[in-house]
N, C-alpha and C positions, 0 to 999 in steps of 0.2 A: 489060299490056293497057290500051288507052285506050278510053274510052267516046266513041263518035262520036254525032252527033245522030241518025243513022239507027238505031244500036243502041238508043239511049235511047227513040226512038219505038216501035221494035219491042218493047222491054221493056214499055213502058206498055200497048201493045196486047195483048200476051200476058197481062200481069198482069190486065187488066180482063176478059179472057176466062176467067179462073180457072185458067190453067195453073199447074202446080206449079213450084217453083224449079228442080227437076231438069230438067223438060221445057224450060223457058225457057233454061237453061244449055246444053242439048244443041243447041237450035235456034240460039243465038247463038254456039256454039263457045267457051264460057267456063266457068269453074267455078261451081258452085252458090253458093259463098260470095261470089263477085263479084256475083252476082245479088242475094243477100240484102243485101249491103252497099249496093248502089246503090238498092234498093227503100227502104231506111231513109233514105238520104241524100236521096232524092227525096220522102220522106214520103208514099209511096203508101198507100192505105187498107190497114190490117192485115186479115189473115184469121185465122180461128180455127186454132190449131195442130192438126195431125192427131195429134200425140203426146199432148197434154194431154187428159185426160178432162174431160168437162163436169162442173162441180161441181153436185152435187145438194144443195140446202140441207138442213141437218140438221133433223129434226122438232123443233118447239117442245117444250120440256120441259113435261111435265104437272105442274102444281103438286100436290104431295101434301099431304094434310091432316096437320097436326101430330098426332102420336100423344100421347095424354095420358100423362104420366109416371106409372108405376106406383109408388105409395107406399103401403106397408102397414106398420103398426106391427109391429116385430120381424122384418121381412123386408127383404132388400136385393137389388135387381135389378142386373143387369150394369152398367147405366149409372150406378148409384148407388155403385158400389165406389170406395173411396178407398185410399190406400196403407196405411192402418191399420185397414181393415175385414176381418173374417174372410171368407175366400173358400171356406168349406166349402159345397159344393153340397147343397141340400136338395130332394129330389124328382127327377123325370125331366125332362131338358131339353125334351122334346117336349110336356110338360104346361104348361098355362097358369099353374099355381100354382108353377112352378119358381122358386127364389130361392136366395140365399146367406145364411149366418148373419148377417153384418153386425156382430157384436159387435167390440169393440176387440181387436186382435191382441196376441200376446205379442211383445215386441221381437225383431226379426230372423226372425220366423216369419210364414207367411201365414194362420195360424189363431188363434182365441181359445184361452184356456187349456183349455177343455173339449175342443175339437176337436184341440188339440195332443196331449192324452193319447191320443185315439183314433188319430191319425195316426202318432205316434211310439212306439207300443207294441211291445215285443219279442214274439217268438213265445212265449217262456216265460211272459211276463205274460198273453198272450192265453189260453194253455192253463190257467193258474191261474184266470183269470177265468171261463172256461168250466166248470171243475170246481166252482168256488164256486156258479155259477148253477145247475148240476145238483143240487148239494146242497140249495140253497134250494128248488128245484122239487119235490124229493122230500118235503120237510117239510110 
């Protein structure tokens, strides 16, 4: 297909009227891709794509106030935990005073010596401890 001067004039006229590439192609008896290519080569004014959605700018981020770091003697909060601090939870997570033990851990364990004894106690040892506690309570 060759573009004649008449077809080019008609293309420009239909383009300025706002006709779609499909409508122009039907009227000129050519393919839609031919119309698109010629529009680009003629550098006709671009139109917004019917396919692309209009970009809505994202809302500006609201600057947050830096939270003061909770530091209490003998208490360790989540952000203060290191690889060698005891991760034994103390209190209820929903309470404000919830924290972790924070003492130095036993090598290869997530807890300090005291909490390792509690965490890694066998059922027999627990039963013996309970029995001893009951005896002490009776005295």
